[in-house]
C-alpha positions in Angstrom: -8.0 23.8 -0.2 -10.6 22.5 2.0 -10.7 19.1 -0.1 -7.2 18.5 0.0 -7.0 18.7 3.7 -10.0 15.9 3.7 -8.2 13.7 1.4 -5.4 13.8 3.4 -7.1 13.0 6.7 -9.3 10.3 4.9 -6.7 8.8 2.6 -4.4 8.2 5.9 -7.8 6.8 8.0 -8.5 4.2 5.0 -4.3 3.4 4.9 -4.8 2.5 8.7 -8.2 0.7 7.8 -6.5 -1.2 5.0 -3.3 -2.1 7.0 -5.7 -3.5 9.8 -7.9 -5.3 7.4 -5.1 -7.2 5.8 -3.4 -8.2 8.9 -7.2 -9.9 9.5 -7.0 -11.7 6.2 -3.6 -13.0 6.5 -3.7 -14.3 10.1 -7.7 -15.3 10.2 -8.3 -16.0 6.8 -4.7 -17.3 5.8 -5.4 -15.4 2.4 -2.3 -13.3 1.2 -2.1 -13.2 -2.7 -5.2 -10.6 -2.6 -4.7 -9.2 0.7 -1.0 -8.0 -0.5 -2.9 -6.4 -3.5 -5.1 -4.5 -1.3 -1.8 -3.4 0.7 -0.1 -2.2 -1.9 -2.9 -0.1 -3.5 -4.9 0.7 -0.4 -2.2 2.5 1.1 -0.6 4.0 -2.0 -3.3 6.4 -2.4 -2.4 8.4 0.5 1.4 8.4 -0.1 0.4 9.9 -4.0 -1.6 12.7 -2.1 1.1 13.1 0.2 3.5 13.2 -2.6 1.0 15.5 -4.6 1.2 18.5 -1.9 4.8 19.3 -2.9 4.5 18.7 -7.0 6.5 20.9 -9.3 3.3 22.4 -10.8 -0.3 22.2 -11.5 0.1 19.7 -14.4 1.9 17.5 -12.2 -0.2 17.5 -9.3 -3.4 16.8 -11.3 -1.2 14.0 -12.8 -0.5 12.7 -8.9 -3.8 13.1 -8.2 -5.2 11.0 -11.1 -2.5 8.4 -10.1 -4.0 8.3 -6.5 -7.5 8.2 -7.8 -6.0 4.9 -9.8 -5.1 3.5 -7.0 -8.5 4.0 -5.2 -10.1 2.5 -8.2 -8.2 -0.4 -7.9 -8.5 -0.6 -4.1 -12.3 -1.0 -4.6 -12.1 -3.6 -7.1 -10.0 -5.6 -4.6 -12.4 -5.0 -1.7 -15.3 -6.0 -4.0 -13.3 -9.3 -5.0 -12.8 -10.1 -1.3 -16.2 -9.3 -0.4 -17.5 -11.0 -3.2 -15.4 -14.3 -2.2 -16.3 -14.5 1.4 -13.3 -13.1 2.7 -14.9 -10.3 4.3 -18.5 -10.3 6.2 -21.3 -8.1 4.6 -20.6 -5.3 7.6 -17.1 -5.0 7.1 -16.7 -5.2 3.4 -19.2 -2.5 2.8 -18.1 -0.3 5.5 -14.6 -0.4 3.5 -16.1 0.1 0.2 -17.9 3.0 1.1 -14.8 4.1 2.9 -12.8 3.7 -0.9 -16.0 5.3 -3.1 -16.1 8.3 -0.4 -12.1 8.8 -1.5 -12.9 8.5 -5.3 -15.4 10.9 -4.7 -13.4 13.3 -3.1 -10.2 12.7 -5.8 -12.3 13.5 -8.9 -13.4 16.9 -6.9 -9.8 17.5 -6.0 -9.0 17.0 -9.8 -11.6 18.9 -11.4 -11.6 21.8 -9.0 -7.4 22.1 -10.1 -8.3 22.0 -13.7 -10.7 24.4 -13.6 -8.8 27.0 -11.4 -6.6 29.3 -13.9 
């Protein structure tokens, strides 16, 4: 249960960072296409975790968390691409990437733990 709470809090804080990051990309860097992709998947992680809280079954919970995991992985891709393309400073990109990869680890742990519980 503690992991679920951690995932909820971390994904919300991450979504807030993503929103601010995308505002920066659009207003300061004039980047609209990649930032919209990042905004969509980066904020979906938390929404899916919240949706999983009211899953209809254990299988439904695992399924929703898997989708959140896929969105987190896609988010990591867009952050990596934006970082390599020079849209982020090294410090900002690496910090965002670190938070995203931490969410990936938390989601993987939740999925594995849930699968092993009877």
